[in-house]
NUMARDO-653268 format. One record per residue (C-alpha): x, y, z; residue in one letter. Coordinates in nm, 3 decimals. Layout:
{c1->X c2->Y c3->Z nupa->A}
...
end
This chain:
{c1->0.772 c2->0.496 c3->1.944 nupa->M}
{c1->0.723 c2->0.283 c3->1.634 nupa->A}
{c1->0.451 c2->0.291 c3->1.368 nupa->A}
{c1->0.340 c2->0.016 c3->1.133 nupa->R}
{c1->0.081 c2->-0.019 c3->0.860 nupa->R}
{c1->-0.073 c2->-0.367 c3->0.848 nupa->Y}
{c1->-0.276 c2->-0.527 c3->0.571 nupa->R}
{c1->-0.473 c2->-0.838 c3->0.657 nupa->L}
{c1->-0.624 c2->-1.077 c3->0.406 nupa->T}
{c1->-0.866 c2->-1.366 c3->0.439 nupa->G}
{c1->-1.206 c2->-1.368 c3->0.606 nupa->R}
{c1->-1.153 c2->-1.036 c3->0.782 nupa->V}
{c1->-1.466 c2->-0.838 c3->0.693 nupa->Q}
{c1->-1.812 c2->-0.906 c3->0.832 nupa->G}
{c1->-1.672 c2->-1.093 c3->1.132 nupa->V}
{c1->-1.617 c2->-0.809 c3->1.383 nupa->G}
{c1->-1.250 c2->-0.768 c3->1.297 nupa->F}
{c1->-1.243 c2->-0.389 c3->1.329 nupa->R}
{c1->-1.406 c2->-0.399 c3->1.674 nupa->Y}
{c1->-1.175 c2->-0.680 c3->1.784 nupa->F}
{c1->-0.877 c2->-0.472 c3->1.669 nupa->T}
{c1->-1.012 c2->-0.165 c3->1.846 nupa->Y}
{c1->-1.052 c2->-0.353 c3->2.175 nupa->R}
{c1->-0.704 c2->-0.506 c3->2.145 nupa->S}
{c1->-0.553 c2->-0.163 c3->2.079 nupa->A}
{c1->-0.735 c2->-0.015 c3->2.377 nupa->Q}
{c1->-0.607 c2->-0.288 c3->2.611 nupa->R}
{c1->-0.248 c2->-0.250 c3->2.491 nupa->L}
{c1->-0.238 c2->0.129 c3->2.464 nupa->G}
{c1->-0.189 c2->0.130 c3->2.085 nupa->V}
{c1->-0.292 c2->0.443 c3->1.894 nupa->T}
{c1->-0.393 c2->0.472 c3->1.527 nupa->G}
{c1->-0.687 c2->0.336 c3->1.329 nupa->W}
{c1->-0.842 c2->0.034 c3->1.158 nupa->V}
{c1->-1.056 c2->0.030 c3->0.842 nupa->R}
{c1->-1.207 c2->-0.204 c3->0.585 nupa->N}
{c1->-1.068 c2->-0.176 c3->0.234 nupa->R}
{c1->-1.284 c2->-0.194 c3->-0.077 nupa->D}
{c1->-1.096 c2->-0.509 c3->-0.189 nupa->D}
{c1->-1.211 c2->-0.709 c3->0.118 nupa->G}
{c1->-0.891 c2->-0.667 c3->0.320 nupa->D}
{c1->-0.848 c2->-0.482 c3->0.650 nupa->V}
{c1->-0.588 c2->-0.209 c3->0.697 nupa->E}
{c1->-0.447 c2->-0.100 c3->1.033 nupa->V}
{c1->-0.220 c2->0.189 c3->1.129 nupa->H}
{c1->-0.072 c2->0.119 c3->1.474 nupa->A}
{c1->0.167 c2->0.316 c3->1.692 nupa->E}
{c1->0.329 c2->0.201 c3->2.016 nupa->A}
{c1->0.662 c2->0.083 c3->2.151 nupa->E}
{c1->0.804 c2->-0.209 c3->1.950 nupa->S}
{c1->0.735 c2->-0.483 c3->2.210 nupa->P}
{c1->0.373 c2->-0.372 c3->2.233 nupa->I}
{c1->0.337 c2->-0.373 c3->1.853 nupa->L}
{c1->0.471 c2->-0.727 c3->1.848 nupa->K}
{c1->0.203 c2->-0.834 c3->2.096 nupa->E}
{c1->-0.062 c2->-0.640 c3->1.902 nupa->F}
{c1->0.045 c2->-0.819 c3->1.583 nupa->E}
{c1->-0.021 c2->-1.150 c3->1.758 nupa->G}
{c1->-0.377 c2->-1.035 c3->1.825 nupa->H}
{c1->-0.417 c2->-0.935 c3->1.459 nupa->L}
{c1->-0.291 c2->-1.275 c3->1.341 nupa->R}
{c1->-0.548 c2->-1.460 c3->1.553 nupa->S}
{c1->-0.841 c2->-1.221 c3->1.494 nupa->G}
{c1->-1.189 c2->-1.269 c3->1.639 nupa->P}
{c1->-1.357 c2->-1.609 c3->1.654 nupa->F}
{c1->-1.518 c2->-1.612 c3->1.308 nupa->F}
{c1->-1.223 c2->-1.452 c3->1.126 nupa->A}
{c1->-0.965 c2->-1.643 c3->0.928 nupa->R}
{c1->-0.648 c2->-1.443 c3->0.870 nupa->V}
{c1->-0.469 c2->-1.587 c3->0.567 nupa->L}
{c1->-0.209 c2->-1.315 c3->0.530 nupa->G}
{c1->-0.059 c2->-1.030 c3->0.727 nupa->L}
{c1->0.186 c2->-0.786 c3->0.575 nupa->E}
{c1->0.328 c2->-0.478 c3->0.741 nupa->W}
{c1->0.557 c2->-0.188 c3->0.669 nupa->T}
{c1->0.719 c2->0.066 c3->0.895 nupa->N}
{c1->0.566 c2->0.412 c3->0.850 nupa->V}
{c1->0.602 c2->0.757 c3->1.002 nupa->S}
{c1->0.427 c2->0.824 c3->1.329 nupa->T}
{c1->0.124 c2->1.050 c3->1.325 nupa->G}
{c1->-0.050 c2->1.276 c3->1.572 nupa->P}
{c1->-0.275 c2->1.003 c3->1.716 nupa->F}
{c1->-0.400 c2->1.032 c3->2.073 nupa->L}
{c1->-0.622 c2->0.723 c3->2.062 nupa->N}
{c1->-0.731 c2->0.437 c3->1.838 nupa->F}
{c1->-1.033 c2->0.467 c3->1.611 nupa->S}
{c1->-1.244 c2->0.269 c3->1.369 nupa->I}
{c1->-1.267 c2->0.438 c3->1.032 nupa->E}
{c1->-1.546 c2->0.375 c3->0.786 nupa->R}
end
């Protein structure tokens, strides 16, 4: 099991990005959370096997239709006690 923290920049708020991320995580079996940041970015904590995280990252890079992802950074982090994926406010 691997865990990554992603930070996405660009037009990623107000375009359904959190719900898109939630649906992608559900389809792939990724656990963790997604939330909007006060600075306009989106932050994601994702846990799954490495090949699944790679596929999930591809979804994050494309985003929903009206999004425009200009940057995606990630770091490896410790795994948490997540049983599902949630949208945080």
